[in-house]
N, C-alpha and C positions, 0 to 999 in steps of 0.2 A: 174191956177190949179197947186199946188205945186207938183214937181216931183223930184226924185233922179235918178241918173244914175249909172248903173253897166255896164261898157263898152258901148255898143250901146243900151242897154235895159233901157227904161224909166219906172220908178216905181212911181205910184201915191200914195200920202199919204194925210191924213187930220190931222191937228195939231191944238189943242185947249188948252186953259187954261194956256198958258205960263206966262201970267201976274201975276198969283197967284201961280205959280208952286214952288217957293222958292227952286229951284234947283233940285226937284224930277221929274223924267220923267217916265211915264208908257207907254210901247209900246206893242200893241196887235198884235198877229200873228194868222191868221185865219186857220180854218180847210180847207182841200183840197177842192177846187172848190167854196168855200163860200166867198162872198164879205165882206167888212167891216161892213155891216149892222149887222153882227153876234154880234158885241160888242156894239150895240146901247144902251142896257140896262146898261152897265157899263160906257160907255162914259158920259152919263148924270150925273152919280153919282160921277165920279172922276175928270172930267174937272173942273177947277177952283182951287180947293185945290191942284191939281197936273197938270202937263203938260201931255196931252194925245195924243198919236200918233197912228193912225189906218192906215194901208196900205194894198193895194191890191197885193197879190203875183203875180209874173209874170204868165201870162195866165189867170188872173182874172180881171174882171171889167175894170177899166180905165188904168191899167198897160199894157205894151206891152206883146204880146203873141208870142214869137219866137217858132219855131218848137221844140218839145221835142225829147226825154225825158229830164227832168231836174234832176240834181244831187242834193242831199241834201246840199253838199258843196256850190253849186251855190246859193241855196235859202238862206243859211247863209250869203253868200257874199252880196246878195241883202239886207238882213236885215242890215248888216253893212253899206251899202251905204246909206240907209235911216237914220241911226243914224248919220253918218257923215254929211249928207246934213242938218239935223236938229241941228247940232252942239251939239249933246248929248254925253257927255263923258261917263256917266254911266246910265243904264236904269234898271228898274224893268220890266221884260218880263212876259207877260201873253199870253199863247198859248193853242190851242185846237187841239187834234189829230195830224195831220201832223204839224200844227203850234207848237205843244208841242215838237215834235222831233227837229224842227228847233231851238227852244229856248234852248233845252238841248244841242244840238251841239254847239250853239253860246256860251253858258255858259262855255263849255269846251275849245273852241278855241279862244274866244275873251276876252279882258280884260275890256269890257264895261258892263258886266252884274252884277247887285247887288243881285237880288232875282229872283226866278221863281215861277209863279203860273200856274199850268198846269191842263187842263181839258181833260178827256178821252184820256190819253196818256199812252203808254206802252213802254217797253224797247226793244221789238222785233217786226219785221215786221209781224210775224205770228199771233200776237194778234189783228191786225187791219183787220176789214171787212167793208170797207167804201163804197163799190159799191152801196148798197141800198140807199145811200144819194143822189146820182146823179139823175138828171132828165133834159130833154131837156128844154132849156130856153123859147121856144115858146109853151110849152104845160103846161098850168096852172093846169090842172087836175093832170098830172103826178108830177108836182112840189109839189102840195098839198099832193098827196099820199105818196111821198117820205119823207114828214115830219114825218110820223109815224116811220121812221127808226131813227130819231134823237130826237123825243119828245115822251113822254109817251102818251098812249091812253087817260088817264084821262085829261091831259093838252089839247090835241087836241079837246076833246069833250067839255071841260068847257071854252075854250078860242078861239072860232072860229074866232073872229074878229082879234085876234093877228095872227092866222095862215093865214088869208087872207092877212094881211099886209106883212107877211114874203114872201108869194108867189109873191107879187108885187115886193118886194125888190130883190128876187132871180132872177126874170125874167130880171131885169134891171142891176144887179151887179155881178151875179155869172159867173163861167167859163163855156164855151161850152165844148163839149165832148173832143175835142183835148186838150184844156187847162187842163181839169180834168185829162186825162190820162197822160199828161206830168208831172203834179204835183204828182200824185200817184206813178209814177215811182221812185220818190225820196225815197220812202219807201223800194224799192227792196233791199234785203240783209241787211236792217237796223237791227243792233244788238248792243245795247249800254251796254250790261251787263258787258263787260270786262273793260269799261272805266267810268262807273258811279262813281267810287270812285274819279275820277278827277273833278267831278262837286261838288265843295265844297260850293257853294252858298246856302243859306236857300231856301228850295223848298217845297211848299205846293201843294200836289196832290189832286184835287177835282174831284170826280167821281160820276156820277149818278148811283144809285143802280140798276136802270132798263136799263142801257146802253146795247143796243143790238149790238153795233158796236165795242166796246172795252170792254172786260169783266172787271168789278170792281176788280177782283182778280189780273188782270194784272197791274192795277194802284197801288194796294197794294204792289205787288212785286217790282214795280218801286220805290216806296217810301222806301221800305226796303233796296234797293240796293244803295241808295244815302246817303252820310255821314250826311246830314242835312235834310233828307226828312221826311215829315209828310203827313199822308193820312187822308182824310175826305170824307166819303161817304154821299151822299144826297139821302136818301131812296125814292124810287118811281120815281125819275127823270130819264130822258133819257140821251142820249149822249150830247145833247146841254143843259146841266143843267144850264148854265149861263142865259138862257132864262127863263126856268121854275122856277128857284129859285133865281131870280135876286137879291132880297133884301138880302138873306142869302149870296149869292156869293159876292155881293158888300161889305158886312161887312167883309167877310173873306179877300178879297183883301186889303181893307183899314187897316185891322189888320196886315197883312204882312208888309205893307208900314210903319205903325206906329212903329212896333217892330224893323224894320231893317233900318230905315231912316239914322241912324247915324252909321251903321256898317262900319267897315274899317277905 
């Protein structure tokens, strides 16, 4: 089981596609409490033509879960530890929610970030209402009910088999309550509005038009505050639009990679 270490904390990651990566690496950063399963729809599309790395935040899945609260700077350091262990000099980061804020801060603080693709991300803590997405890992009914916070009603009704699979993955790979609370604490006092101008990497903000956890208007404001930010709304999709509109999302990510592979 591949792991990176930040001090005494072991961080699990999965790495694929390196044989055909041609030097390009895509690293996914998950939403608070959610395991690497979140990126399964993107992993299949990108692994092979690109190197793909999916990792569990501290407190989630197979990574260590030290007592919280966690600071955003600590989670960024965890990300850098994964990059170092994978010998990735520069990466295209793809993040959702809390993972989007980690990616933003990494783009500002590290020299390893080429592009950003962010889902359901905002520039201020006050724009995040993530609590409805949490459910106890041993309560399948609660896990399924909580999906309505992240996915549109239309998707849940039309794709019950997918939702059943997600419930199974969540029960096996998500964070427990302590891990969830420790991670969400990293958003406390988060306000990037004063330093967004320092994030000069090309950034695509993708937002579900029916996102109930982070308002699409907050994503639009984030894009406006970035020197190279672009905003794209996926009408009718919820917070986890990378699941609902996976084909469209995959095309968008591949488009970012194609457009900026040779940047710099």
